[in-house]
C-alpha positions in Angstrom: 31.6 16.0 -1.6 33.9 13.2 -0.5 32.7 13.5 3.1 29.1 13.3 1.9 29.8 10.1 -0.1 31.7 8.6 2.8 28.8 9.5 5.2 26.3 8.0 2.8 28.3 4.7 2.5 28.6 4.5 6.3 24.9 5.0 6.7 24.1 2.3 4.1 26.4 -0.1 5.9 24.7 0.6 9.3 21.3 0.2 7.7 22.3 -3.1 6.1 23.6 -4.5 9.4 20.4 -3.4 11.3 18.1 -4.9 8.6 20.1 -8.1 8.4 20.0 -8.7 12.2 16.4 -7.7 12.8 14.4 -8.8 9.8 16.6 -11.3 7.9 14.3 -10.9 4.8 11.8 -13.2 6.6 9.0 -13.1 4.0 11.4 -13.4 1.1 12.8 -16.6 2.7 9.2 -18.0 2.7 8.7 -17.0 -0.9 12.0 -18.6 -1.9 11.4 -21.8 0.1 7.9 -22.2 -1.4 9.1 -21.7 -5.0 12.1 -24.0 -4.5 9.7 -26.6 -3.1 7.4 -26.1 -6.1 10.3 -26.5 -8.6 11.3 -29.8 -6.9 7.8 -31.1 -7.6 6.0 -30.2 -4.4 2.7 -28.4 -4.0 3.2 -24.6 -4.1 0.3 -24.0 -1.6 1.1 -27.0 0.5 4.5 -25.6 1.5 5.0 -24.8 5.2 8.1 -22.8 6.1 10.1 -24.1 9.0 9.4 -21.0 11.1 6.9 -19.9 13.7 3.4 -20.5 12.4 4.6 -22.7 9.6 3.7 -20.0 7.1 3.2 -20.7 3.4 2.7 -19.0 0.0 -0.4 -16.9 -0.2 -0.1 -15.0 -3.5 -1.6 -15.9 -6.9 0.4 -18.3 -9.1 1.6 -15.4 -11.3 3.6 -14.0 -8.3 5.3 -17.4 -7.9 6.2 -17.4 -11.6 7.8 -13.9 -11.2 9.7 -15.2 -8.1 11.3 -18.1 -10.0 14.7 -16.2 -10.4 14.8 -15.6 -6.6 14.8 -19.4 -6.1 18.1 -19.7 -8.0 20.2 -17.4 -5.9 21.1 -17.2 -2.2 18.5 -15.5 0.1 20.6 -12.4 0.8 21.1 -11.8 -2.9 17.4 -12.1 -3.6 16.7 -9.9 -0.5 19.0 -7.1 -1.4 17.9 -7.1 -5.0 14.3 -6.6 -4.0 15.4 -4.0 -1.4 17.3 -2.0 -4.0 14.4 -2.2 -6.4 12.0 -1.1 -3.6 14.2 1.9 -2.7 14.2 3.0 -6.4 10.4 2.4 -6.5 9.8 4.6 -3.4 12.1 7.4 -4.7 10.3 7.6 -8.1 6.9 7.3 -6.5 7.4 10.2 -4.1 9.2 12.4 -6.6 10.2 14.8 -3.9 13.2 16.2 -2.1 15.8 13.7 -0.8 14.8 14.6 2.8 11.3 13.4 2.2 12.6 10.1 0.8 14.9 9.6 3.8 12.1 10.5 6.2 9.8 7.9 4.5 12.4 5.1 5.2 11.8 5.4 8.9 8.0 4.8 8.6 6.6 1.4 9.7 5.2 0.3 6.3 8.4 1.2 4.5 10.9 -0.3 6.9 8.9 -3.5 7.4 8.6 -3.9 3.6 12.3 -3.4 3.1 13.3 -5.6 6.0 11.0 -8.5 5.3 11.9 -8.5 1.6 8.3 -7.7 0.6 6.9 -6.5 -2.7 4.6 -3.7 -1.5 6.7 -0.7 -2.6 7.0 -2.2 -6.1 3.2 -2.5 -6.3 2.9 1.1 -5.1 5.2 2.2 -7.9 3.3 0.2 -10.5 0.0 1.8 -9.6 1.2 5.4 -9.1 3.5 5.6 -12.1 0.9 3.9 -14.2 -1.9 6.4 -13.5 0.2 9.6 -13.2 3.1 9.1 -15.7 2.3 6.7 -18.5 0.7 8.0 -21.7 -3.1 7.6 -21.6 -3.1 4.8 -24.1 -1.0 2.6 -21.8 -2.7 3.5 -18.5 -4.1 0.5 -16.7 -1.2 -1.8 -17.5 0.5 -1.2 -14.1 -2.7 -1.7 -12.2 -3.3 -4.9 -14.0 0.1 -6.3 -13.3 -0.1 -5.3 -9.6 -3.5 -7.0 -9.4 -2.2 -10.2 -11.0 0.6 -10.3 -8.4 -1.6 -9.5 -5.4 -5.4 -9.1 -5.3 -5.7 -5.9 -3.1 -4.7 -3.5 -5.9 -7.8 -4.7 -7.8 -9.7 -1.8 -6.0 -7.9 0.5 -8.4 -9.8 -1.0 -11.3 -13.0 -0.1 -9.4 -11.6 3.4 -8.9 -11.0 3.7 -12.7 -14.6 2.7 -13.3 -16.0 5.1 -10.7 -14.0 8.0 -12.3 -15.1 6.9 -15.8 -11.6 6.2 -17.0 -13.1 3.5 -19.3 -10.0 2.9 -21.4 -7.6 2.6 -18.5 -10.1 0.2 -16.7 -10.4 -1.9 -19.8 -6.6 -2.1 -20.2 -6.2 -3.1 -16.5 -8.8 -5.8 -16.8 -7.3 -7.1 -20.1 -3.8 -7.1 -18.4 -4.8 -9.0 -15.3 -6.9 -11.4 -17.4 -4.0 -12.1 -19.8 -1.5 -12.7 -17.0 -3.8 -14.9 -15.0 -4.7 -16.9 -18.1 -1.0 -17.3 -18.8 -0.5 -18.5 -15.3 -3.2 -21.0 -15.8 -1.3 -22.5 -18.8 2.0 -22.6 -16.9 0.5 -23.8 -13.5 -3.0 -25.1 -14.1 -3.3 -27.1 -10.9 -2.1 -24.2 -8.7 -4.3 -21.7 -10.5 -7.4 -23.7 -10.2 -6.7 -24.4 -6.5 -5.9 -20.8 -5.7 -8.8 -19.1 -7.5 -11.3 -21.9 -6.8 -10.6 -22.3 -3.1 -7.7 -20.8 -1.3 -8.3 -17.1 -2.1 -11.4 -17.3 0.0 -9.6 -18.7 3.1 -8.2 -15.5 4.5 -7.2 -17.3 7.7 -4.3 -18.8 5.8 -2.7 -15.4 5.8 -3.2 -15.0 9.6 -5.8 -14.5 12.3 -7.9 -11.3 11.9 -7.2 -10.2 15.5 -3.4 -10.2 15.2 -2.1 -6.8 16.3 -0.3 -6.3 12.9 -3.6 -6.6 11.1 -4.6 -2.9 10.7 -7.8 -3.4 8.6 -11.3 -2.9 9.7 -11.6 -6.7 10.2 -8.7 -6.5 12.6 -10.2 -3.6 14.5 -13.6 -5.3 14.9 -12.1 -8.7 15.8 -10.0 -7.2 18.6 -13.0 -5.2 19.9 -15.0 -8.3 19.9 -12.3 -10.3 21.6 -12.5 -12.9 18.8 -10.1 -14.4 16.2 -12.6 -13.2 13.5 -14.6 -10.1 13.0 -18.4 -10.1 13.4 -19.6 -10.6 9.8 -22.5 -8.2 9.8 -20.6 -5.3 11.5 -17.6 -5.9 9.2 -19.7 -5.8 6.0 -21.5 -2.6 7.1 -18.2 -0.9 8.0 -16.6 -2.0 4.7 -19.5 -0.7 2.7 -19.3 2.7 4.4 -15.5 2.9 4.0 -15.7 1.8 0.4 -18.4 4.4 -0.6 -16.7 7.2 1.4 -13.2 6.4 0.1 -14.1 6.1 -3.5 -16.4 9.1 -3.4 -13.5 11.3 -2.1 -11.1 9.7 -4.5 -13.4 10.6 -7.4 -13.6 14.2 -6.1 -9.8 14.4 -6.0 -9.6 13.0 -9.5 -12.1 15.6 -10.7 -9.9 18.4 -9.3 -6.8 16.9 -11.0 -5.3 15.8 -7.7 -4.4 12.3 -8.9 -1.9 11.4 -6.1 -4.5 12.3 -3.5 -7.1 10.1 -5.4 -4.7 7.2 -5.5 -3.7 7.6 -1.8 -7.4 7.6 -0.8 -8.0 4.4 -2.9 -5.0 2.6 -1.5 -5.9 3.4 2.1 -9.5 2.3 1.4 -8.3 -1.0 0.0 -6.3 -1.5 3.3 -9.3 -0.8 5.4 -11.7 -3.2 3.6 -9.4 -6.1 3.0 -9.7 -8.9 5.6 -6.0 -8.7 6.5 -3.8 -5.6 6.1 -0.4 -6.1 7.8 1.5 -2.9 8.6 3.8 -3.4 5.7 0.8 -3.3 3.4 0.1 0.4 4.3 2.6 1.8 1.7 0.1 4.4 0.5 0.7 6.1 3.9 3.8 8.0 2.9 2.1 9.6 -0.2 -1.0 10.4 1.9 1.1 12.2 4.5 3.0 14.0 1.8 -0.3 15.3 0.4 -1.5 16.3 3.9 1.7 18.1 4.7 1.5 20.2 1.6 -1.9 21.5 2.6 -2.2 25.2 3.3 -4.4 24.3 6.4 -2.2 24.5 9.5 -4.3 21.8 11.1 -3.5 19.5 8.2 0.2 20.1 8.6 0.1 19.4 12.3 -2.0 16.2 11.7 0.6 15.1 9.1 3.4 15.6 11.6 1.6 13.7 14.3 0.7 10.8 11.9 4.3 10.7 10.7 5.6 10.5 14.3 3.2 7.7 15.1 4.1 5.8 12.0 7.8 6.0 13.0 7.3 5.1 16.7 4.7 2.4 15.8 3.1 2.2 19.3 1.0 -0.9 18.3 4.0 -2.9 19.4 4.3 -1.2 22.8 0.8 -1.4 24.3 -2.5 -3.1 23.7 -4.1 0.3 24.1 -2.4 1.5 21.0 -3.2 -1.6 18.9 -5.5 0.4 16.6 -3.1 3.1 15.7 -2.7 2.5 12.0 -6.3 1.5 11.2 -7.6 4.7 13.0 -4.9 6.7 11.1 -6.2 5.3 7.8 -9.8 6.2 8.7 -8.7 9.7 9.6 -6.8 10.2 6.4 -9.6 8.9 4.2 -11.8 11.5 6.0 -9.3 14.4 6.1 -7.1 14.4 3.0 -7.8 17.6 1.0 -9.3 16.7 -2.4 -9.4 20.3 -3.8 -6.3 21.7 -5.5 -3.8 23.7 -3.5 -4.4 27.2 -4.8 -2.2 30.1 -3.8 -3.5 32.4 -1.2 -5.3 35.4 -2.6 -5.9 38.6 -0.7 -9.4 39.8 -1.6 -9.6 43.5 -2.3 -12.5 45.4 -0.8 -15.2 46.4 -3.2 -15.7 50.1 -3.5 -18.5 51.3 -1.3 -21.6 52.9 -2.7 -21.5 56.7 -2.8 -23.4 58.3 0.0 -26.4 60.4 -0.8 -28.8 62.5 1.2 -31.3 60.2 2.9 -29.3 57.1 2.1 -27.6 55.2 4.9 
């Protein structure tokens, strides 16, 4: 037992050093700088971080309000607090064996989220725990909070409507409306600017053809050799992905496979959003867990291959592999098993008819 504890502590120290040197909580530094600028009287959305690209704050005002405590502590303190919270969120979301949790840490979306000091794993937990653990009368609260922090989880409200979970959908809408209205009272200028203008300017987040953008828009922009995706083709592809993804999610919900339904919805949201960085793909670990548990050997092999690609992350190696994650998301939306995993049953042969004269 003592050796196990010592080994775990040593591993944590190594991980801490690697994360600190490589990522340095890059995104958390931007959040922290923007909120500090705002508290000092500056324009929240006018802040430009002194880093490559002069990046700024791109989330709704409610997210900035939640990040106020992070502005009061050193960057490393804020970074490691959100990292610890994210690790706990991932563990309770997967609810599986420790080996699965450790394996998930090596995946591109997870390690990027942890290293950058991002909030994606917390949003994952809010949605999954909300719709699989909370009592029915409270369901929708987590989805509403996640949507108030970041717009992409709003597709889960559409999922609730498609699956006729009317109460949960109503709770989600009421939650996001209440939190957004509260933000309007606290930060009226920022709220009006964000929802009236900035939320439509997706280029503020980054160019669509950036290799880290693993959405359909990114795929189409790179194929077209342009900074933006062709509008007509993008809208058609998004419509197909939206209908297919929500249809399969609805089927999984009907079979009682809620984690599958949520994974399908989350992957669909990543596909249709204009920008989906690799650290946004946090529904990939639950999706691969679902696929690996399938009784179809081809599914298990596919899960292993997808896991290997998500660890190696070849998009950073070669331009020829720049579509790895978006193609993986398309494949999983098509392939994830929506029916329950029933135990194998050996069918017994029915008794044959008795033979009679003249009967063959």
